[in-house]
C-alpha positions as a Markdown table, in Angstrom:
| # | Residue | x | y | z |
|---|---|---|---|---|
| 1 | Met | -5.1 | -21.1 | -7.7 |
| 2 | Val | -6.8 | -20.0 | -4.4 |
| 3 | Ile | -8.4 | -22.7 | -2.3 |
| 4 | Gly | -11.0 | -22.5 | 0.4 |
| 5 | Gly | -12.8 | -25.3 | 2.2 |
| 6 | Tyr | -13.8 | -26.5 | 5.6 |
| 7 | His | -10.7 | -28.1 | 7.2 |
| 8 | Phe | -7.7 | -25.8 | 6.6 |
| 9 | Ser | -5.3 | -28.2 | 8.2 |
| 10 | Asp | -6.6 | -31.4 | 6.6 |
| 11 | Cys | -8.1 | -31.9 | 3.2 |
| 12 | Val | -7.7 | -28.2 | 2.1 |
| 13 | Lys | -4.0 | -28.4 | 3.0 |
| 14 | Arg | -3.5 | -31.7 | 1.2 |
| 15 | Val | -5.2 | -30.5 | -2.0 |
| 16 | Gly | -3.2 | -27.3 | -1.9 |
| 17 | Glu | 0.1 | -29.1 | -1.4 |
| 18 | Thr | -0.7 | -31.6 | -4.2 |
| 19 | Ala | -1.4 | -28.6 | -6.5 |
| 20 | Leu | 1.9 | -27.0 | -5.5 |
| 21 | Asp | 3.7 | -30.3 | -6.2 |
| 22 | Met | 2.2 | -30.3 | -9.7 |
| 23 | Gly | 3.6 | -26.9 | -10.3 |
| 24 | Ile | 0.4 | -24.9 | -9.9 |
| 25 | Asn | 0.9 | -21.6 | -8.1 |
| 26 | Thr | -1.5 | -22.2 | -5.1 |
| 27 | Val | -2.4 | -20.5 | -1.8 |
| 28 | Ile | -5.1 | -21.2 | 0.7 |
| 29 | Asp | -7.3 | -18.2 | 1.6 |
| 30 | Leu | -7.6 | -19.0 | 5.3 |
| 31 | Asp | -10.6 | -16.7 | 5.7 |
| 32 | Leu | -12.5 | -19.2 | 3.5 |
| 33 | Thr | -11.9 | -22.2 | 5.8 |
| 34 | Asp | -13.2 | -23.3 | 9.2 |
| 35 | Leu | -11.2 | -20.5 | 10.7 |
| 36 | Phe | -13.9 | -18.1 | 9.3 |
| 37 | Phe | -16.3 | -18.9 | 12.1 |
| 38 | Asn | -13.9 | -17.5 | 14.7 |
| 39 | Leu | -12.5 | -14.6 | 12.6 |
| 40 | Tyr | -15.6 | -13.0 | 11.2 |
| 41 | Lys | -16.7 | -11.9 | 14.7 |
| 42 | Gln | -13.4 | -10.0 | 15.2 |
| 43 | Glu | -14.5 | -6.6 | 13.8 |
| 44 | Glu | -10.9 | -5.2 | 13.9 |
| 45 | Tyr | -9.8 | -8.1 | 11.8 |
| 46 | Phe | -12.5 | -9.1 | 9.4 |
| 47 | Asn | -12.9 | -7.3 | 6.1 |
| 48 | Leu | -15.2 | -9.1 | 3.6 |
| 49 | Lys | -13.5 | -7.4 | 0.6 |
| 50 | Glu | -9.9 | -8.2 | 1.5 |
| 51 | Tyr | -7.7 | -11.2 | 2.4 |
| 52 | Asn | -4.4 | -10.1 | 3.9 |
| 53 | Pro | -2.1 | -12.9 | 5.0 |
| 54 | Glu | 0.0 | -10.6 | 7.2 |
| 55 | Lys | -3.1 | -9.3 | 9.0 |
| 56 | Phe | -4.2 | -12.9 | 9.5 |
| 57 | Lys | -0.8 | -13.8 | 10.9 |
| 58 | Arg | -0.9 | -10.9 | 13.4 |
| 59 | Gln | -4.5 | -11.9 | 14.4 |
| 60 | Met | -3.6 | -15.5 | 15.0 |
| 61 | Met | -0.4 | -14.7 | 16.9 |
| 62 | Lys | -2.3 | -12.3 | 19.2 |
| 63 | Tyr | -3.6 | -15.3 | 21.1 |
| 64 | Asp | -0.2 | -16.5 | 22.0 |
| 65 | Leu | 1.5 | -13.2 | 22.7 |
| 66 | Arg | 0.9 | -13.5 | 26.4 |
| 67 | Tyr | 3.7 | -16.1 | 26.3 |
| 68 | Gly | 6.0 | -13.7 | 24.5 |
| 69 | Glu | 6.6 | -12.8 | 20.8 |
| 70 | Glu | 9.1 | -15.6 | 20.3 |
| 71 | Val | 6.7 | -18.3 | 21.5 |
| 72 | Ala | 3.8 | -16.8 | 19.5 |
| 73 | Leu | 5.9 | -16.8 | 16.3 |
| 74 | Glu | 7.2 | -20.3 | 17.0 |
| 75 | Gln | 3.6 | -21.6 | 17.5 |
| 76 | Phe | 2.4 | -19.8 | 14.4 |
| 77 | Asn | 5.2 | -21.2 | 12.3 |
| 78 | Phe | 4.5 | -24.7 | 13.6 |
| 79 | Val | 0.8 | -24.6 | 12.6 |
| 80 | Tyr | 1.3 | -22.7 | 9.3 |
| 81 | Ser | 4.6 | -24.0 | 8.1 |
| 82 | Ser | 3.2 | -25.6 | 4.9 |
| 83 | Pro | 4.1 | -23.4 | 1.9 |
| 84 | Val | 0.5 | -23.6 | 0.7 |
| 85 | Tyr | -0.5 | -21.2 | 3.4 |
| 86 | Gly | 1.7 | -18.5 | 1.9 |
| 87 | Phe | 3.8 | -17.6 | 4.9 |
| 88 | Ser | 7.0 | -19.6 | 4.3 |
| 89 | Asn | 10.1 | -18.6 | 2.3 |
| 90 | Glu | 9.6 | -21.6 | 0.1 |
| 91 | Glu | 6.2 | -20.3 | -1.1 |
| 92 | Ile | 7.8 | -16.9 | -1.9 |
| 93 | Lys | 10.5 | -18.6 | -3.9 |
| 94 | His | 7.9 | -20.7 | -5.6 |
| 95 | Lys | 5.8 | -17.6 | -6.6 |
| 96 | Asn | 8.9 | -15.9 | -7.9 |
| 97 | Lys | 9.8 | -18.8 | -10.2 |
| 98 | Lys | 6.3 | -18.6 | -11.7 |
| 99 | Leu | 6.6 | -14.8 | -12.5 |
């Protein structure tokens, strides 16, 4: 199940995590959340026909890279640590169990 909605870090996250807990293979398409309004203006990032989580990760880390790559990665992992965002090892393991 792919989820979108307004608050990626609140209700959308909670619905996604509940679905994962119920055994439903779930991921949030972060381009379909409140982040859309900042991202669609980024021409080098936004592609209406594609959602690429790794491209999203690079784009979001870009803002913190001025503090160094380690800090940027730490900050990204802090914000997007829930497996429902599709960036954690837990989510990869969960997806492999479903296959």
